[in-house]
Backbone of each chain as ProteinMPNN parsed JSONL, in Angstrom:
{"seq_chain_A": "MTPSQNPTKVAYRRFVLEMSVAMGAYFVVLLASRAYFSTVAQPWLTVAALAPAIPLLAAFVSVAKMLRATDEFKRKMIVDSAAFAGSLTALLAATYGFAEGPGMLPHPSAWATWFVFMTLWFASALLIKARYR", "coords_chain_A": {"N_chain_A": [[32.38, 63.582, 98.296], [31.305, 63.264, 101.692], [32.206, 61.146, 104.656], [29.466, 60.208, 106.092], [27.836, 60.751, 103.79], [28.313, 58.535, 102.288], [26.862, 56.158, 100.069], [26.968, 53.405, 100.564], [27.784, 53.4, 103.343], [25.516, 54.515, 104.24], [23.559, 52.789, 103.548], [24.423, 50.393, 104.825], [23.676, 51.522, 107.681], [21.247, 51.961, 107.65], [20.182, 49.377, 107.031], [20.933, 47.936, 109.393], [19.543, 49.619, 111.385], [16.896, 48.783, 110.649], [16.769, 45.963, 110.436], [17.231, 45.321, 113.274], [15.118, 46.354, 114.407], [13.195, 44.679, 113.014], [13.85, 42.134, 114.065], [13.572, 42.545, 116.637], [10.622, 42.958, 116.923], [10.04, 40.088, 115.712], [10.831, 38.603, 117.79], [9.118, 39.694, 119.817], [6.553, 39.108, 118.721], [6.893, 36.314, 118.37], [7.122, 35.197, 121.109], [4.501, 35.855, 121.92], [2.937, 34.578, 120.342], [3.719, 31.965, 120.938], [2.781, 31.946, 123.633], [-0.025, 32.213, 123.157], [-0.897, 30.293, 121.096], [-1.715, 27.708, 122.187], [-3.722, 27.769, 123.67], [-5.986, 28.851, 121.991], [-8.695, 28.276, 119.37], [-9.129, 27.183, 116.048], [-10.14, 29.747, 113.839], [-7.936, 31.169, 114.819], [-5.783, 29.763, 115.469], [-4.191, 29.103, 113.634], [-3.446, 31.645, 112.722], [-2.083, 32.687, 114.975], [-0.092, 30.765, 114.942], [1.284, 31.392, 112.435], [1.981, 33.988, 112.729], [4.683, 34.915, 113.462], [5.968, 35.024, 111.034], [5.264, 37.25, 109.99], [7.173, 39.895, 110.893], [9.451, 38.449, 110.019], [9.122, 38.731, 107.278], [9.369, 41.446, 107.071], [12.308, 41.407, 107.867], [13.506, 40.317, 105.725], [12.733, 41.96, 103.528], [14.397, 44.19, 104.483], [17.103, 42.867, 104.192], [16.895, 42.764, 101.211], [16.774, 45.303, 100.345], [19.106, 46.267, 101.294], [20.88, 44.846, 99.844], [20.428, 45.944, 97.402], [21.222, 48.406, 97.672], [23.895, 48.519, 98.761], [27.411, 48.41, 97.768], [29.195, 47.312, 94.854], [30.828, 45.339, 95.016], [30.344, 44.273, 97.657], [27.871, 43.422, 97.294], [28.469, 41.489, 95.479], [30.028, 39.602, 97.029], [28.192, 38.995, 98.902], [26.009, 37.704, 97.266], [27.487, 35.85, 96.138], [28.207, 34.223, 98.122], [25.691, 33.394, 99.075], [24.721, 31.982, 97.022], [26.283, 29.632, 96.724], [25.94, 28.672, 99.363], [23.212, 28.075, 98.848], [23.186, 26.264, 96.623], [24.564, 24.287, 97.937], [22.954, 23.619, 100.084], [20.72, 22.755, 98.682], [22.028, 20.54, 97.461], [22.5, 18.759, 99.44], [19.78, 18.6, 100.731], [18.718, 17.244, 98.977], [20.143, 14.916, 98.656], [19.593, 13.768, 101.303], [16.921, 13.417, 101.02], [16.743, 11.261, 99.263], [17.952, 9.128, 101.087], [15.749, 9.218, 103.028], [13.494, 8.182, 101.818], [13.47, 5.333, 101.373], [13.37, 4.931, 104.002], [15.731, 5.097, 105.443], [16.604, 7.046, 106.83], [15.287, 9.734, 109.288], [12.304, 11.709, 109.104], [13.206, 14.883, 109.104], [12.403, 18.261, 110.651], [11.254, 21.036, 108.944], [12.813, 23.183, 109.669], [15.32, 22.404, 109.861], [16.42, 22.569, 107.318], [16.801, 25.333, 107.019], [18.421, 25.901, 109.091], [20.727, 24.551, 108.075], [21.215, 25.914, 105.852], [21.547, 28.574, 106.612], [23.837, 28.396, 108.176], [25.669, 27.25, 106.355], [25.573, 29.591, 104.424], [26.913, 31.692, 106.301], [29.285, 30.354, 106.73], [30.347, 30.266, 104.158], [30.387, 32.742, 103.424], [32.471, 33.979, 105.135], [34.719, 32.336, 104.178], [34.757, 33.506, 101.35], [35.292, 36.104, 101.913], [37.695, 35.857, 103.091], [39.123, 35.142, 100.98], [39.437, 37.459, 99.263], [40.908, 39.302, 100.581]], "CA_chain_A": [[31.386, 63.057, 99.186], [31.638, 62.88, 103.156], [31.586, 59.404, 105.017], [28.035, 60.108, 106.254], [27.073, 60.487, 102.445], [28.68, 57.373, 101.356], [25.687, 55.345, 99.888], [27.301, 52.142, 100.879], [27.481, 53.429, 104.676], [24.068, 54.941, 104.661], [22.806, 51.483, 103.412], [24.503, 49.614, 106.103], [23.397, 52.079, 108.87], [19.785, 51.664, 107.555], [20.067, 48.039, 107.449], [21.262, 47.687, 111.034], [18.356, 49.78, 112.057], [15.697, 48.109, 110.061], [17.082, 44.546, 111.001], [17.144, 45.419, 114.612], [13.421, 46.639, 114.512], [12.342, 43.582, 112.459], [14.179, 41.055, 114.905], [12.729, 42.94, 117.98], [9.314, 42.467, 116.528], [9.789, 38.825, 115.683], [10.862, 38.051, 119.016], [7.85, 39.736, 120.681], [5.538, 38.152, 118.004], [7.187, 34.624, 118.571], [6.757, 34.933, 122.443], [2.843, 36.068, 122.151], [2.451, 33.67, 119.465], [3.758, 30.623, 121.682], [1.581, 32.017, 124.467], [-1.249, 31.824, 122.716], [-1.438, 29.424, 120.145], [-2.213, 26.645, 122.953], [-5.296, 28.4, 124.466], [-7.14, 29.227, 121.048], [-8.908, 27.197, 118.485], [-9.027, 27.539, 114.385], [-8.775, 29.891, 112.625], [-6.907, 31.889, 115.311], [-4.635, 29.074, 115.856], [-3.291, 29.364, 112.128], [-3.118, 32.956, 112.67], [-1.17, 32.65, 116.16], [1.363, 29.884, 114.691], [1.967, 31.955, 111.307], [2.255, 35.389, 112.99], [6.124, 35.328, 113.524], [6.535, 35.087, 109.797], [5.206, 38.747, 109.351], [8.139, 40.268, 111.041], [10.476, 37.598, 109.128], [9.169, 39.09, 105.948], [10.084, 42.478, 107.055], [13.491, 41.296, 107.759], [13.814, 39.676, 104.255], [12.788, 43.257, 102.575], [15.777, 44.93, 104.733], [18.423, 42.366, 103.373], [16.581, 42.814, 99.878], [16.822, 46.829, 100.234], [20.562, 46.565, 101.508], [21.53, 44.285, 98.57], [20.219, 46.807, 96.083], [21.922, 49.728, 98.099], [25.378, 48.456, 98.991], [28.336, 48.686, 96.777], [29.091, 46.244, 93.82], [31.943, 44.327, 95.311], [29.786, 43.854, 98.607], [26.796, 42.824, 96.56], [28.849, 40.317, 94.704], [30.295, 38.646, 97.902], [26.867, 38.279, 99.474], [25.319, 37.024, 96.255], [28.26, 34.451, 95.855], [28.179, 33.234, 99.487], [24.345, 32.816, 99.123], [24.466, 31.239, 95.833], [27.096, 28.675, 97.198], [25.111, 27.934, 100.46], [21.874, 27.66, 98.324], [23.455, 25.014, 95.872], [25.115, 22.951, 98.736], [21.775, 23.084, 100.911], [19.968, 21.802, 97.572], [22.428, 19.159, 97.298], [22.421, 18.196, 101.021], [18.636, 18.197, 100.912], [18.297, 16.175, 97.787], [20.771, 13.381, 99.385], [18.829, 13.279, 102.589], [15.673, 12.956, 100.828], [17.168, 10.057, 98.908], [17.722, 8.357, 101.898], [14.61, 9.247, 103.536], [12.596, 7.523, 100.867], [13.3, 3.992, 101.876], [13.063, 4.716, 105.588], [17.06, 4.856, 106.247], [16.739, 8.399, 107.843], [13.934, 10.116, 109.805], [11.988, 12.999, 108.58], [13.397, 16.137, 110.082], [11.742, 19.328, 110.651], [11.611, 22.037, 107.791], [13.701, 24.253, 110.361], [16.725, 21.909, 109.43], [17.022, 23.245, 106.033], [16.865, 26.816, 107.356], [19.52, 25.88, 109.81], [21.833, 24.102, 107.222], [21.308, 27.049, 104.708], [22.346, 29.895, 107.51], [25.108, 27.909, 108.67], [26.6, 27.322, 104.922], [25.717, 30.948, 104.121], [27.893, 32.266, 107.293], [30.748, 29.799, 106.522], [30.755, 30.577, 102.791], [30.766, 34.411, 103.677], [33.829, 33.811, 105.878], [35.487, 31.827, 103.229], [34.8, 34.33, 100.449], [36.005, 37.283, 102.495], [39.281, 35.729, 103.27], [39.97, 34.996, 99.433], [39.586, 38.919, 98.588], [41.761, 40.045, 101.63]], "C_chain_A": [[32.04, 62.652, 100.895], [31.422, 61.444, 103.631], [30.207, 59.454, 105.539], [27.241, 59.977, 104.816], [27.473, 59.278, 101.609], [27.507, 56.581, 101.347], [25.979, 53.97, 100.449], [27.138, 52.148, 102.601], [26.102, 53.448, 105.063], [23.294, 53.559, 104.463], [22.909, 50.76, 104.39], [23.902, 50.07, 107.378], [21.799, 51.59, 108.787], [19.461, 50.204, 107.769], [20.188, 47.373, 108.679], [19.898, 47.95, 111.709], [17.02, 49.033, 111.574], [15.783, 46.49, 110.576], [16.751, 44.409, 112.241], [15.655, 45.57, 114.865], [12.532, 45.23, 113.923], [12.724, 42.378, 113.414], [13.601, 41.238, 116.263], [11.391, 42.419, 117.739], [9.243, 41.075, 116.471], [10.035, 38.288, 116.998], [9.781, 38.067, 120.083], [6.757, 39.067, 120.056], [5.495, 36.607, 118.3], [6.715, 34.449, 120.068], [5.223, 35.124, 122.648], [2.601, 35.117, 121.506], [2.457, 32.025, 120.397], [3.001, 30.792, 122.852], [0.28, 31.755, 124.452], [-1.776, 30.899, 121.862], [-2.082, 27.87, 121.113], [-3.455, 26.768, 123.519], [-6.303, 28.763, 123.297], [-7.434, 28.317, 119.86], [-8.751, 27.891, 116.928], [-10.375, 28.765, 114.297], [-7.926, 30.784, 113.5], [-5.74, 31.006, 115.411], [-3.727, 29.127, 114.717], [-2.782, 30.525, 112.238], [-1.83, 33.068, 113.803], [0.245, 31.911, 115.694], [2.197, 30.565, 113.459], [2.486, 33.389, 111.569], [3.649, 35.828, 112.882], [6.593, 35.587, 111.994], [6.278, 36.546, 109.232], [6.422, 39.586, 109.671], [9.553, 39.824, 110.41], [10.53, 38.423, 107.683], [9.881, 40.52, 106.03], [11.745, 42.393, 107.069], [14.048, 40.887, 106.175], [13.722, 41.103, 103.31], [13.927, 43.93, 103.27], [16.733, 44.245, 104.1], [18.196, 42.821, 101.822], [17.03, 44.359, 99.38], [18.313, 46.929, 100.493], [21.167, 45.898, 100.343], [21.505, 45.136, 97.638], [21.108, 48.079, 96.456], [23.515, 49.617, 98.212], [26.089, 48.398, 97.791], [28.323, 47.417, 95.985], [29.757, 45.065, 94.326], [31.132, 43.737, 96.64], [28.678, 42.951, 98.589], [27.36, 41.379, 96.116], [29.48, 39.127, 95.829], [29.225, 37.962, 98.615], [26.109, 37.409, 98.555], [25.979, 35.486, 96.203], [28.143, 33.547, 97.068], [26.727, 32.631, 99.454], [23.997, 31.687, 98.07], [24.871, 29.674, 96.126], [26.342, 27.92, 98.232], [23.54, 27.385, 99.755], [22.273, 26.288, 97.677], [23.813, 23.925, 96.897], [23.781, 22.508, 99.721], [20.912, 22.246, 100.003], [20.513, 20.451, 97.391], [22.349, 17.966, 98.551], [20.996, 17.614, 101.072], [18.174, 16.859, 100.188], [18.762, 14.626, 98.205], [20.275, 12.741, 100.377], [17.629, 12.794, 101.96], [15.56, 11.521, 100.053], [17.226, 8.865, 99.856], [16.733, 8.067, 102.89], [13.652, 8.326, 103.113], [12.505, 6.198, 101.499], [13.394, 3.964, 103.337], [14.505, 4.628, 106.334], [17.284, 6.165, 107.065], [15.674, 8.839, 108.298], [13.613, 11.39, 109.257], [12.111, 14.085, 109.502], [12.464, 17.376, 110.009], [12.182, 20.123, 109.465], [12.823, 23.092, 108.593], [15.05, 23.628, 109.936], [17.273, 22.347, 108.332], [17.171, 24.627, 106.249], [17.932, 26.907, 107.99], [20.858, 25.578, 108.884], [22.091, 25.611, 106.103], [22.147, 28.149, 105.356], [23.545, 29.409, 107.711], [26.207, 28.038, 107.443], [26.539, 28.74, 104.568], [26.997, 31.834, 105.084], [29.306, 31.921, 106.897], [31.071, 30.345, 105.066], [31.381, 32.256, 102.848], [32.075, 34.445, 104.106], [34.921, 33.551, 104.803], [35.837, 32.915, 101.887], [35.543, 35.588, 100.798], [37.335, 37.234, 102.563], [39.826, 35.641, 101.975], [40.113, 36.358, 98.792], [40.6, 39.652, 99.516], [43.278, 39.921, 101.043]], "O_chain_A": [[33.001, 61.928, 101.152], [30.612, 60.678, 103.109], [29.679, 58.363, 105.324], [26.239, 59.276, 104.674], [27.058, 59.055, 100.472], [27.028, 56.247, 102.431], [24.968, 53.384, 100.838], [26.558, 51.236, 103.19], [25.555, 52.726, 105.897], [22.407, 53.281, 105.27], [21.913, 50.352, 104.988], [23.588, 49.209, 108.2], [21.235, 50.965, 109.685], [18.596, 49.842, 108.566], [19.583, 46.336, 108.951], [19.225, 47.133, 112.338], [16.156, 48.787, 112.414], [14.801, 45.942, 111.075], [16.008, 43.473, 112.535], [15.097, 44.764, 115.608], [11.437, 44.868, 114.354], [11.817, 41.558, 113.555], [13.202, 40.298, 116.95], [11.037, 41.423, 118.37], [8.353, 40.614, 117.186], [9.282, 37.364, 117.304], [9.469, 37.191, 120.89], [5.987, 38.438, 120.781], [4.515, 35.873, 118.431], [5.904, 33.546, 120.272], [4.711, 34.513, 123.586], [1.787, 34.429, 122.122], [1.535, 31.215, 120.486], [2.455, 29.758, 123.235], [-0.43, 31.257, 125.326], [-2.985, 30.668, 121.831], [-2.864, 27.094, 120.565], [-4.157, 25.799, 123.808], [-7.466, 28.979, 123.638], [-6.525, 27.643, 119.375], [-8.287, 29.018, 116.759], [-11.492, 28.49, 114.735], [-7.007, 31.274, 112.845], [-4.642, 31.563, 115.438], [-2.513, 29.195, 114.908], [-1.609, 30.637, 111.881], [-0.729, 33.501, 113.461], [1.376, 32.313, 115.969], [3.417, 30.439, 113.351], [3.279, 33.938, 110.804], [3.929, 36.896, 112.337], [7.554, 36.328, 111.785], [6.882, 37.004, 108.262], [6.863, 40.122, 108.654], [10.536, 40.557, 110.294], [11.559, 38.718, 107.074], [10.799, 40.811, 105.263], [12.418, 43.176, 106.398], [15.096, 41.345, 105.719], [14.575, 41.308, 102.447], [14.662, 44.392, 102.398], [17.386, 44.935, 103.317], [19.172, 43.217, 101.185], [17.527, 44.589, 98.277], [18.851, 47.801, 99.81], [22.092, 46.527, 99.829], [22.506, 45.222, 96.926], [21.661, 48.713, 95.558], [24.272, 50.5, 97.809], [25.446, 48.336, 96.743], [27.572, 46.5, 96.318], [29.336, 43.928, 94.114], [31.284, 42.519, 96.722], [28.429, 42.044, 99.384], [26.783, 40.321, 96.367], [29.431, 37.928, 95.552], [29.202, 36.767, 98.91], [25.57, 36.403, 99.015], [25.412, 34.393, 96.213], [28.004, 32.326, 97.001], [26.568, 31.455, 99.78], [23.215, 30.749, 98.226], [24.143, 28.709, 95.895], [26.096, 26.723, 98.092], [22.911, 26.416, 100.179], [21.77, 25.253, 98.116], [23.41, 22.772, 96.74], [23.576, 21.344, 100.067], [20.415, 21.192, 100.398], [19.838, 19.436, 97.215], [22.192, 16.745, 98.519], [20.825, 16.431, 101.365], [17.561, 15.866, 100.579], [18.129, 13.572, 98.146], [20.343, 11.523, 100.542], [17.239, 11.693, 102.347], [14.584, 10.777, 100.145], [16.698, 7.787, 99.58], [16.704, 7.018, 103.533], [12.997, 7.688, 103.937], [11.495, 5.929, 102.149], [13.502, 2.859, 103.869], [14.612, 4.228, 107.494], [18.166, 6.218, 107.922], [14.725, 8.333, 107.699], [14.516, 12.163, 108.938], [11.375, 14.272, 110.471], [11.675, 17.331, 109.065], [13.306, 19.966, 108.989], [13.647, 23.692, 107.902], [15.934, 24.434, 109.647], [18.487, 22.535, 108.253], [17.871, 25.141, 105.377], [18.643, 27.872, 107.712], [21.874, 26.268, 108.965], [23.178, 26.089, 105.777], [23.183, 28.596, 104.865], [24.46, 30.148, 107.346], [27.258, 28.678, 107.472], [27.664, 29.199, 104.369], [27.863, 32.512, 104.532], [30.245, 32.702, 106.746], [32.167, 30.885, 104.914], [32.438, 32.743, 102.447], [32.877, 35.003, 103.357], [35.836, 34.338, 104.56], [36.988, 33.101, 101.491], [36.356, 36.07, 100.009], [38.104, 38.144, 102.251], [40.976, 36.043, 101.797], [40.863, 36.458, 97.821], [41.101, 40.681, 99.062], [44.221, 40.421, 101.658]]}, "seq_chain_B": "MKNRIKVLRAERDLSQADLADEVGVSRQTIVALEAGKYAPSLPLAFKLARVFACTVEDVFDPTSLD", "coords_chain_B": {"N_chain_B": [[42.81, 42.284, 88.248], [45.6, 44.22, 87.434], [46.595, 46.979, 88.864], [46.897, 50.94, 89.436], [46.154, 52.087, 91.66], [46.826, 51.949, 94.534], [49.279, 53.508, 94.297], [48.588, 56.044, 93.377], [46.949, 56.737, 94.924], [48.261, 57.248, 97.148], [49.879, 59.061, 96.216], [48.395, 61.142, 96.54], [47.961, 61.496, 98.809], [45.799, 60.011, 100.262], [43.893, 58.248, 102.339], [42.641, 54.613, 102.315], [40.177, 54.549, 103.137], [39.205, 57.104, 103.114], [39.456, 57.137, 99.885], [37.478, 55.538, 99.44], [35.068, 56.755, 100.542], [35.128, 58.894, 98.564], [34.576, 57.681, 96.233], [32.128, 56.152, 96.963], [32.013, 53.578, 97.897], [32.689, 50.798, 100.1], [35.444, 50.418, 102.292], [36.56, 47.904, 102.233], [36.152, 47.184, 99.455], [38.032, 48.865, 98.398], [40.296, 47.645, 99.369], [40.315, 45.379, 98.093], [40.285, 46.029, 95.476], [42.909, 47.201, 95.186], [44.321, 45.086, 95.698], [44.21, 43.847, 93.471], [42.457, 41.679, 93.064], [39.621, 42.016, 92.396], [37.933, 43.071, 89.911], [36.661, 46.133, 88.765], [33.371, 47.337, 87.979], [32.524, 49.157, 85.013], [31.371, 51.896, 85.645], [32.239, 52.191, 88.166], [35.047, 52.277, 87.963], [35.36, 54.396, 86.143], [34.842, 56.613, 87.836], [36.844, 56.217, 89.995], [38.944, 56.945, 88.433], [38.391, 59.516, 87.836], [38.552, 60.57, 90.421], [41.453, 60.468, 90.531], [42.128, 62.348, 88.8], [42.759, 61.237, 86.06], [42.79, 58.949, 83.135], [40.949, 55.898, 82.657], [42.51, 53.915, 81.636], [44.939, 54.935, 82.56], [44.59, 54.125, 85.151], [43.88, 51.591, 85.401], [45.387, 48.262, 84.195], [45.105, 47.197, 81.356], [46.392, 45.349, 79.886], [47.046, 43.343, 81.646], [44.882, 41.367, 81.815], [45.042, 39.867, 79.821]], "CA_chain_B": [[43.173, 43.065, 87.286], [46.759, 45.151, 88.015], [46.025, 48.701, 88.546], [47.827, 51.742, 90.146], [45.321, 52.644, 92.708], [47.492, 52.308, 95.759], [50.32, 54.409, 94.176], [48.093, 57.299, 92.957], [46.073, 57.081, 96.307], [49.611, 57.704, 97.979], [50.604, 60.382, 95.619], [47.349, 62.205, 96.779], [47.795, 61.436, 100.616], [44.527, 59.627, 100.395], [43.599, 56.726, 102.917], [41.781, 53.594, 101.708], [38.722, 54.908, 103.744], [39.055, 58.533, 102.294], [39.073, 56.883, 98.616], [36.201, 54.755, 99.537], [33.982, 57.832, 100.701], [35.156, 59.912, 97.447], [33.738, 56.898, 95.207], [30.821, 55.893, 97.475], [32.021, 52.325, 98.374], [33.39, 50.441, 101.622], [37.005, 50.24, 102.488], [36.948, 46.51, 101.84], [36.196, 47.275, 98.299], [39.38, 49.479, 98.069], [41.424, 46.711, 99.736], [39.938, 44.209, 97.025], [40.841, 46.544, 94.037], [44.496, 47.391, 95.329], [45.195, 43.684, 95.633], [44.233, 43.206, 92.022], [41.49, 40.722, 93.171], [38.339, 42.481, 92.1], [37.639, 44.048, 88.658], [35.521, 46.876, 88.934], [32.264, 47.839, 86.862], [32.742, 50.422, 84.133], [30.901, 53.389, 86.457], [33.436, 52.626, 89.221], [36.625, 52.566, 87.321], [35.442, 56.182, 85.835], [34.743, 57.283, 89.059], [38.099, 56.311, 90.398], [39.769, 57.723, 87.4], [37.809, 61.098, 88.135], [39.093, 61.329, 91.397], [42.663, 60.584, 90.206], [42.082, 63.287, 87.4], [43.273, 60.753, 85.008], [41.982, 58.272, 82.307], [40.749, 54.696, 83.181], [43.746, 53.596, 81.452], [46.041, 55.359, 83.681], [44.506, 53.485, 86.46], [43.818, 50.041, 85.292], [46.275, 47.999, 83.106], [44.156, 46.225, 80.497], [46.872, 44.055, 79.287], [46.902, 42.309, 82.609], [43.629, 40.56, 81.394], [45.535, 38.798, 78.61]], "C_chain_B": [[44.284, 44.007, 87.985], [46.016, 46.36, 87.729], [46.964, 49.417, 89.549], [47.187, 52.483, 91.095], [46.086, 53.034, 93.975], [48.605, 53.447, 95.357], [49.703, 56.021, 94.014], [47.302, 57.548, 94.181], [47.145, 57.832, 97.368], [49.747, 58.881, 97.757], [49.591, 61.635, 96.13], [47.19, 62.322, 98.318], [46.467, 60.889, 100.819], [44.553, 58.341, 101.298], [42.711, 55.959, 102.213], [40.405, 54.229, 102.248], [38.27, 56.248, 103.279], [38.82, 58.361, 100.988], [37.704, 56.527, 98.616], [35.07, 55.514, 99.697], [34.151, 58.497, 99.42], [34.298, 59.234, 96.695], [32.639, 56.001, 95.718], [30.931, 54.125, 97.484], [32.905, 52.111, 99.8], [34.832, 50.226, 101.316], [37.436, 48.887, 101.892], [36.904, 46.402, 100.326], [37.624, 47.906, 97.584], [40.446, 48.553, 98.049], [41.281, 45.659, 98.519], [40.664, 44.786, 95.781], [42.27, 46.775, 94.173], [45.131, 46.182, 95.038], [45.075, 43.101, 94.424], [42.938, 41.843, 92.294], [40.183, 40.795, 93.035], [38.628, 43.435, 90.844], [36.574, 44.734, 88.756], [34.49, 47.301, 87.606], [33.016, 48.881, 86.265], [32.402, 51.936, 85.128], [32.181, 53.523, 87.63], [34.706, 52.867, 88.948], [36.46, 53.831, 87.049], [35.394, 57.048, 86.953], [36.059, 57.568, 89.661], [39.073, 57.15, 89.571], [39.504, 59.267, 87.545], [38.388, 61.606, 89.259], [40.514, 61.384, 91.455], [43.142, 61.711, 89.204], [42.959, 62.495, 86.302], [42.35, 59.685, 84.358], [41.862, 57.009, 83.032], [42.096, 53.842, 82.915], [45.011, 53.579, 82.351], [45.981, 54.57, 85.016], [44.659, 52.098, 86.636], [44.959, 49.502, 84.154], [45.499, 46.865, 82.448], [45.026, 45.059, 80.046], [47.025, 43.132, 80.319], [45.575, 41.32, 82.621], [44.235, 39.478, 80.556], [46.271, 37.565, 79.188]], "O_chain_B": [[43.967, 44.559, 89.039], [45.216, 46.692, 86.854], [47.678, 48.804, 90.343], [47.67, 53.577, 91.384], [46.052, 54.172, 94.443], [48.779, 54.325, 96.203], [50.282, 57.009, 94.464], [47.008, 58.722, 94.403], [46.889, 58.736, 98.164], [49.774, 59.765, 98.613], [49.916, 62.822, 96.121], [46.435, 63.094, 98.908], [45.902, 61.438, 101.765], [45.266, 57.406, 100.933], [41.946, 56.551, 101.451], [39.528, 54.312, 101.388], [37.08, 56.489, 103.077], [38.044, 59.189, 100.511], [36.856, 57.089, 97.923], [34.044, 55.146, 99.124], [33.031, 58.781, 98.997], [33.268, 59.809, 96.345], [32.217, 55.12, 94.97], [29.973, 53.458, 97.095], [33.574, 52.95, 100.402], [35.278, 49.902, 100.215], [38.444, 48.74, 101.201], [37.618, 45.523, 99.844], [38.14, 47.53, 96.531], [41.312, 48.474, 97.178], [42.317, 45.166, 98.072], [41.504, 44.141, 95.154], [42.923, 46.515, 93.162], [46.156, 46.056, 94.368], [45.643, 42.042, 94.155], [42.737, 41.114, 91.322], [39.471, 39.872, 93.432], [39.424, 44.374, 90.847], [35.492, 44.154, 88.84], [34.887, 47.526, 86.462], [33.967, 49.442, 86.81], [33.199, 52.871, 85.215], [32.852, 54.516, 87.912], [35.422, 53.601, 89.629], [37.26, 54.607, 87.571], [35.912, 58.164, 86.939], [36.475, 58.708, 89.87], [39.881, 57.935, 90.067], [40.385, 60.108, 87.368], [38.742, 62.783, 89.331], [41.018, 62.173, 92.254], [44.314, 61.913, 88.886], [43.828, 63.12, 85.694], [41.254, 59.463, 84.873], [42.58, 56.88, 84.023], [42.662, 53.202, 83.802], [45.771, 52.684, 82.722], [46.92, 54.371, 85.786], [45.249, 51.485, 87.526], [45.369, 50.293, 83.303], [45.312, 45.769, 82.977], [44.541, 43.946, 79.841], [47.156, 41.97, 79.936], [45.413, 40.546, 83.565], [43.893, 38.3, 80.656], [46.695, 36.689, 78.434]]}, "name": "protein", "num_of_chains": 2, "seq": "MTPSQNPTKVAYRRFVLEMSVAMGAYFVVLLASRAYFSTVAQPWLTVAALAPAIPLLAAFVSVAKMLRATDEFKRKMIVDSAAFAGSLTALLAATYGFAEGPGMLPHPSAWATWFVFMTLWFASALLIKARYRMKNRIKVLRAERDLSQADLADEVGVSRQTIVALEAGKYAPSLPLAFKLARVFACTVEDVFDPTSLD"}
């Protein structure tokens, strides 16, 4: 098998291409959405506000495809780090929710959960990578 | 899991990248295998044994799991 035929490398190259296209489309749609949603009424307001989720769905599909096509060790590292980040995010969200109930803490944006999960996923991926070195 | 991948690879003058391409995985996977920090699946163990033209037991030491 030559390097260009290695399925793990092929999967990675395809992932980079698909993710780049999805992220490029995301920023274009996001800018268009932000430009238009203050000028339109319902039902177009909903369409404009939610439109950036469509290229994000494409990004999700590219991650899922890469996860299926990459080699078993890389898949294990990605899944382990995502599971760790997801569990910790759920714990933090629940703990925050308990404090939020009686009004001890403000109601944050749903983006906060996304930010916490992605930060923890990145950090746990680095830790897991270091463990196998 | 202890194994002889590093020795067998050196005997055949293969780099980690060469071996990774032979069995269709990343070099990072070969690094983790050689360090004994990752136990491969049965299909990957057989692929490695095939590259080295020996049995799975010749590559991996099953007693290291005890």
